[in-house]
N, C-alpha and C positions, 0 to 999 in steps of 0.2 A: 284818388284813383278808384276806378270801378274793381270789384273783386271778380275774379274769374268764379264762375259757376260749375262746380262738380257735384255730379248726381251719382251716389252710392246705390248700389242694389245689392240685395243679399236673400237668400231662402235659408232663414235660421234654423238650427236645432233649437229645441224646448226641452230642457234647460239648455242656455247657451253653451256651443263647444269652443273649441280652441279658436276656429277661426272668427268667430263671433268677438270673441276676446281680443283677438289680435287687430281686427277693424275696431274696436270699440276703441282702444288706444290711439290709434291714427286718427279718428275723427276727435277724440280731445284734443287731440295736438293741433290739427288743421282747421278746427271751426271758427278760429278767429281771422285766418289768414284767407280763406275762401268762404265764397257763399254756397253753404253745403245743403243739400237735401240727400233724404234716404228713402227709398221706395223698398217695402218688402212686401209678399203676397198675403199675409195672414196674421192675426193678432198673437203676440206669443211675449215670452218674457223679455226677449231682447228688445222688442219693440219700447217697453217702459223704463229699459235701462236707459236707452238713449233719450227718451222724453225727460227723464229725470236730469240729463245732462242739459237739457234746452236745445238739444238737437233735432231740427227738423225733419221729422219722421211721419211718412204717410202709408198707412196700408192700402196698397195698390194691387187690385187682383189682376191676374194677366191679362185678360180680356181688355182692361183699361189703360196698359202699359204703354203702347205707342202713343196714343191721345195724351197721355201725362208727360211722357218726356217731350213732346213737341211743344205742349204746353208752358214746360219749363225753361226747355230750349238751353242746356248744359253746354258748358265748354268742353266737357270731358265726362265719359261714364266711366267710373270705377265699377267694376263688377266683380263682387265678392263669393258669388255662387259659382259651384261646381257645372258640371254639364248638366244642366236641368231646362225644362221648356220655359223657365223665366228668362234663362241666359240665353237660349236662342232665340226669343223675341226681342230680346233686350238688343242682341248684336246686330238682329236683322234691322230693326226700327233705326239704332245707329248708322247702318250703312246708307239707307234710306235719307234719312236727314242730314247724310255727311257730318256726324259729330264721331270724333275720336273715341274709339272703344279699348279700354284696358280691362284686361281678364287678369283677375288675382286668384291663381291656380294653386289650391292648397293640398290635392288629394294624389295620391297613388294609384288609384281606381280609374280604369279607363274605359270610355264609352265607345272606344273605336271611332266609327266614320261620324257618329255626332260631335264627338270631341275635335276629331280634325275639320269639321266643316267649322265648327264656332272659332277654332285657332287660324283658320283660313279668313274668316271676316274679321278678326280682332287686328285692331291697331298697333298693339303691344301685348305679350304676356308675361306678367310677372309670377317668377317660380320662388318657391322658399327655399328650395335645394337641389342639389344636383340629383337626388334620387327623382324629383317631381320633372326637372328639366329633361330628364332621359325620355319621357313621354313626348315631348315636343321637338326632339332633333331635326325634324323635317321643316320646320320652322326658326331655325336658328337666329335667322336676323331679326327675329321679333321678340327673343327672348331677354328678358333682365331680370337677373337674380339678385332679390331682395329677402335678406333673413327675416323671419319673423323677430321680434324684439322686445325688450323688456326695461322698464321705467327703472333704472338703477336707483332712483332715488327714493321708491316706494318698495322695491323689493331688494330689501337689505337686511343683515343680521339684526335682529329685534328682540329683547326681553318679553317673551309670552308666558313667563312662570304662573300669571294669573290663569291662563285658560287651562293649565295642568290642574289649578286647584278647581274650576268650574267643572272639568269632565272627571273631577274626582282619580285623579291619575296620580300614582305615589310618586316623590321627587327622585327617587333612585331609579326609577324605569327608564329603559332606553326606548324610544319609540320609531318604529320603522313604518313609513306610510306609503300610500299611494293617492294619486289625486287625478281622477280623469271620468269622463263618460264611463257606466259602467255597461262596455259593449265586450262582445266576445273575444275581439282580437286584440283587446287591451291587457290580456295576461292574467286575468284575475285567478283564473284556476290555477295557474303556476304560483301566483301571490299565495294562495291558501295554503297550498302543498309546501309552500316554503314556511309559512307559519305554522303549520303543523309540524315540520321537521324539527324547525329550532326551538319548538314549544317542548319536545321530547328532550333538549338538552340543556335548556335555560328557562329559568322563569323570571328573567329581568327584563325581558322583552316583549313590548305590547307593540301589536300590528294595528293601524289603523286605516280605514278607506274612506275617503271623502270623495262622494259623487252619487250620482243617481243613474239609471238607465233599466234596459231591459232584462240585466244579468243579476239584478240585485235579488229577486227570489230565490233563485238558485245558489248564489252564495251564501245567502243568510241560512238555507237549509244545510249545505255543506258545515258551516261553521256549528250547527247545533248537532249534526250527526256526529260529528269527531269531536265533541265536548270543547268546543275552542273558544265559548262565550267571553270567558275571563282573557283570553289571550288576542281577540281581534274585535274591534271597536268599529260600527260603522257609524259615520257623521251625517250620511247624507250629503245632498248639494251644498257647498259652502260659497258663499262669495268672499269672506275673509280669508283668501288664498295664501296672502302674505304670514298671515298668523300661524295657519296650519302646517306650512312649510317650517317655520320656526319652532313651531313644537315639535317636529321630529327630528331626529338624528341623522337620518338616511331617509330617501325617498327611491321608490322602485318605481320604474317604468319598463314594465315586463311586456311588451307586446309582442305577441306572436307572429303577426304579420309585418311588413316592413311598415316604418313611421314614415309619413311625407314630412316631419320634421321633429317635434317635440317640444311644445311650448312648455310643458311643465319641469322639462329638464334644463331651459337656461334660467326658468324662474327660481327653482331651486339652485342653481349655482349662483348666481346673484344674491339669495341670500346666505351665501356661505356654508351650505350644508352639502352632504355627500351624495351623489344621485348613483345609483346603477341603473343601467339599461341594457336591453338587449340589442345585440350588434346587428340590427335590421335598419336599413333604410338611414333615415336622416340624422338618428343619433351617432352613427359613425363621422358623420361631419362637424357635429357639436363638440364630441369628447374625445381628448386624447387619453387612450386607455392608461391607468395608473398615474396619470399627471393631475387632471383636474375631474376626474370620475370614474366610472368602471363601466367597462362593455363588456358582456358576458352572452354564452350560448344561452338559448332558454331551457335550460335544466336545473331542477331543483338544487344539485348538490353544488353546481357552481354558485349560485346566487347566495346559498348558505354558507358557504367558505368565505366568500368575500365580506359578507354582513359581519360574520363573527371574527372576522381578521380587523376589518377596519374599527369595529366598537372595543374592541381590546386593546389597540395602539393608537393612543394618543396624538403623539408625533405624527402618525401617518395621516390622521384626521385632519389635524392643523396644517399640514403641507397641501392638503387636497383641497381644503376649504379656500386656502389663500389663494391658490391657482385657479380655482374654478370663478371666485369672484373676479379676479383679475381678466380673465378671458371673456366675461360678460361685458366688461366695461369696454375692451377693445374691440371686440367684435359682434356683440349683439345688443348695443345699447339702444333705447328708442331714439335718441338724438341722431344717431347715425342712419337708422332706417327712414325716419322723417326726411332726412337731408335727402336723400337717394330718391324718395318719392317725391319730393318737392324738384327734383332735377329732371325726372323722366316727366312731370306734367309741364314743365319748361319746355322740354325737348319738344314733346306730343304736340302743345300749342303752337309751337314757332312752325314747325312742320305742316301743321293745318291750315297755317295763315300763308304759308309760303305755296300751297297746295290749291289755295283758292282762286 
């Protein structure tokens, strides 16, 4: 049987962000089932991620996009890019070439008429949460909600005591971490204010930041200014996310504007760790407050209170840990996501055959 050809398009962040990580897992799972090709417009780290996985990936500048799409002649175009010129040219190309176009939209930011035009031209729109779905309420018939997912066989409770030794962290230290790109809206100002406040109360808690981005220098300057160098550790961009999560007792996701979803949240929950997230956007759809994690207002006092409560109550910690892992297995597993994408591909292909 001839494999269907799926073309994936993205305009990756560098280093790769949550959208790229989500696409990476999808491609890993589907590369044997379909004839897959990936187009991106420039050289970046994500390109080498895919090459290392032996996923057929090409750097295709925007001016060559129509020609290269026509050359590959895919059965479906699956676009992982937001409202960019690359997305616009690809959806127009799909329309001209009569190729079904699936737009995987992962952002809450809106590009107004440009976004609406792409949505109008798209065959289907995958949204990752109700928060993202709200943008496309006038395209209800095209929307398919498929949550971001995590491989529960990879993201699981794991002994990483060796990592504490490598990082020279004492065994009795409790660790509160955050893992994301260092952008202003990711709430690292709040994270450091929390670290500062708790360091005045306890010497037993270490705060770690795993990530890189435009806010890094500002955050390092804050730590130096407030003499927090022994309380806050910067790990830089990390690929070993499973190990970093398992190193931590608590992961904070303190975004100060609504999250479209919150990939780190489900990864943390899958590892049986406690997550505390601000109650903005996607996290409200993931976490049942006080049952499998915590939702808080983005205020220093609120976050500090829950951190200290969770770290001092072992029974509460274990209860949250168990419920978190169970929820991910039921609702956010990679198996479930891949099944939903496969079903969508089949539906779109069948509709396109029927429309020819």
